[in-house]
C-alpha positions in Angstrom: -0.2 0.1 0.0 3.1 2.2 0.4 2.6 5.6 -1.8 -0.9 4.2 -3.2 -4.0 6.3 -2.9 -7.1 4.3 -1.8 -10.7 5.8 -1.6 -13.1 4.1 0.7 -16.5 4.6 0.2 -18.3 3.9 3.4 -15.4 4.3 5.3 -16.3 6.2 8.5 -17.5 3.1 10.5 -16.9 -0.5 10.8 -15.2 -2.6 8.4 -14.3 0.5 6.1 -12.9 2.2 9.3 -10.7 -1.0 10.2 -9.4 -1.4 6.7 -8.4 2.6 6.7 -6.3 2.1 9.5 -4.5 -0.8 8.0 -4.2 0.9 4.9 -3.0 3.9 6.1 -0.5 1.5 8.9 0.8 0.2 5.6 1.8 3.4 3.8 -1.3 4.1 2.0 -2.9 7.4 1.5 -6.4 7.2 2.8 -9.8 8.8 1.6 -12.8 8.3 3.2 -16.1 9.0 2.0 -19.4 8.6 3.2 -22.8 10.8 4.2 -21.4 11.5 7.5 -17.5 11.2 7.0 -16.8 14.9 6.9 -19.0 15.5 10.4 -17.4 12.5 11.8 -13.7 13.7 10.8 -12.4 14.9 14.2 -13.2 11.4 15.6 -11.8 9.5 12.6 -9.0 11.5 12.8 -8.5 10.7 16.6 -8.2 6.5 15.5 -5.0 5.1 15.3 -3.0 5.8 12.0 -5.4 8.3 10.5 -4.4 11.6 11.7 -3.7 12.8 8.3 -6.8 11.0 6.1 -9.0 13.1 4.0 -12.9 12.7 4.7 -15.5 13.5 2.3 -19.2 13.7 2.7 -21.1 11.9 -0.7 -24.5 10.2 -0.8 -23.6 7.7 -3.2 -27.3 7.4 -4.7 -27.0 11.2 -5.9 -25.0 10.9 -9.2 -23.7 14.7 -9.4 -22.3 14.4 -5.6 -20.3 11.5 -7.1 -18.8 13.5 -9.8 -18.2 16.3 -7.7 -16.4 14.4 -5.0 -14.2 12.5 -8.0 -13.2 15.9 -9.5 -11.9 17.1 -6.0 -9.9 14.0 -5.5 -8.5 13.1 -9.0 -6.7 10.0 -9.8 -6.8 7.3 -7.3 -5.4 3.8 -7.4 -8.0 1.7 -5.5 -11.7 2.3 -5.1 -13.0 0.2 -2.2 -16.7 0.0 -1.2 -17.7 -1.0 2.7 -21.2 0.5 2.1 -24.3 -0.9 3.9 -27.6 -1.5 3.0 -30.6 -0.5 5.2 -31.9 -3.7 7.4 -34.9 -4.9 6.0 -36.0 -8.3 7.7 -39.7 -9.2 6.4 -41.3 -12.2 4.6 -41.3 -11.4 0.8 -44.9 -10.9 0.5 -45.1 -8.6 3.1 -42.1 -6.4 2.0 -42.7 -2.6 1.5 -41.6 -1.7 -2.0 -40.2 1.5 -1.1 -37.9 0.3 1.7 -36.9 -2.5 -1.0 -36.1 0.1 -3.7 -34.5 2.3 -0.9 -32.1 -0.5 -0.1 -31.2 -1.3 -3.9 -30.5 2.5 -4.6 -27.7 2.5 -1.6 -26.1 -0.9 -1.9 -26.5 -1.8 -5.3 -27.2 1.3 -7.3 -24.8 3.3 -5.3 -21.8 1.0 -6.0 -22.8 0.5 -9.5 -23.2 4.5 -10.4 -19.6 5.2 -8.5 -17.8 2.5 -10.1 -19.1 3.6 -13.7 -18.3 7.2 -12.9 -14.9 6.5 -11.3 -13.3 4.1 -13.3 -11.6 7.0 -15.7 -10.0 7.9 -12.1 -8.5 4.7 -11.4 -4.8 4.7 -12.0 -3.1 1.7 -14.2 -2.6 -1.3 -12.2 -5.5 -0.3 -9.9 -8.4 -1.8 -8.7 -12.4 -1.7 -7.7 -13.6 -4.0 -4.6 -17.3 -4.1 -3.9 -19.2 -5.4 -0.9 -21.9 -7.8 -1.0 -22.9 -10.4 1.6 -23.3 -13.8 2.4 -27.1 -13.8 2.1 -26.3 -13.9 -1.7 -25.0 -17.2 -1.2 -27.2 -18.7 1.7 -30.4 -17.4 2.2 -32.4 -17.1 4.9 -36.3 -16.3 5.9 -37.0 -13.0 5.9 -33.5 -11.8 4.1 -34.5 -11.9 0.6 -34.3 -8.2 -0.2 -30.3 -8.4 1.2 -30.0 -11.9 -0.9 -30.9 -10.6 -4.0 -28.9 -7.1 -3.5 -25.9 -9.4 -2.6 -26.1 -11.5 -5.6 -26.5 -8.8 -7.8 -23.2 -7.1 -6.7 -21.5 -10.4 -7.0 -22.6 -10.6 -10.8 -21.5 -7.1 -11.5 -18.3 -7.8 -9.9 -17.6 -10.6 -12.4 -19.1 -8.7 -15.5 -16.7 -5.9 -14.8 -13.9 -7.5 -14.6 -14.3 -8.6 -18.0 -15.4 -4.8 -19.3 -13.1 -2.7 -17.3 -9.8 -4.9 -17.4 -7.0 -4.3 -17.0 -8.5 -2.5 -14.0 -9.4 -5.6 -11.5 -12.6 -5.8 -10.2 -13.5 -8.0 -7.2 -15.8 -8.6 -4.3 -15.9 -9.2 -0.6 -18.8 -10.8 0.8 -18.8 -10.5 4.6 -20.3 -12.7 7.0 -22.4 -12.2 10.4 -20.5 -10.0 12.8 -23.6 -9.3 15.4 -26.3 -12.0 14.9 -25.4 -13.6 18.3 -28.1 -16.7 17.9 -25.6 -17.9 15.1 -22.2 -17.1 17.3 -22.2 -20.7 18.7 -22.9 -22.5 15.4 -20.3 -20.8 13.2 -16.9 -22.4 13.3 -15.0 -19.5 14.0 -17.6 -17.5 15.7 -19.0 -14.2 14.7 -16.4 -11.8 12.7 -14.7 -8.8 13.8 -14.4 -5.2 11.3 -10.6 -6.0 11.5 -10.9 -9.7 10.5 -13.1 -9.0 7.5 -11.1 -6.0 6.4 -8.0 -8.4 5.8 -10.3 -9.5 2.6 -10.4 -6.0 1.0 -6.5 -5.5 1.8 -5.7 -8.9 0.1 -7.7 -8.1 -3.1 -5.8 -4.5 -3.4 -2.2 -6.2 -3.4 -2.8 -9.2 -5.3 -2.4 -8.0 -8.6 -3.3 -11.4 -10.6 -6.9 -11.9 -9.2 -10.5 -10.4 -11.0 -13.7 -11.3 -11.1 -13.6 -13.3 -7.6 -15.6 -13.0 -4.4 -13.7 -13.6 -1.1 -15.9 -14.9 1.5 -15.2 -13.9 5.0 -17.4 -15.4 7.1 -15.8 -17.6 9.8 -17.0 -20.7 8.1 -20.7 -19.8 8.6 -22.1 -21.3 5.4 -20.7 -24.4 6.2 -23.4 -25.1 9.0 
């Protein structure tokens, strides 16, 4: 990561913030963008290794805001998405379509639109890493929205790996971090932000991987 410029979209909390620390510790220049990143910049910069990171506010559902952000920051080496979808847990037949569309606008269309606008800003040898979720591979009752979004994101990553080459495009599928009822069933237990961030770092560093989804779930899909 030394000397590289990395934009982490959704990096003000959780996995994104943990990844920002790792990248900065390894010598990378960290840019964090989210709806709340600019307002939280004092708190973010108080974190280890993030004293000099740059924070931007952006709503990834608004194309003009994405364009303005990219014009401000210029060329980058890696574009990383750690955005989260609004949590929708409801039987399929009872879903509110407005809530479903909002979730798609954020988690799927947000990543889609950002990647489409940002590809020309990515330096040679750079990459894009999307975020999906293990529900895309193993659905649970009530989680059809998140399952569908995750599957769509992974398909997008594979398609763009072909269309945007030599820019590398990959996806990380994080497992469960907070569902305590699953903790004892998962071979390695619930994941931490720091543990899951390793997969994003690996995909940035490996120059011969593209079109791949790394599942970081502690073995949850085995049980």
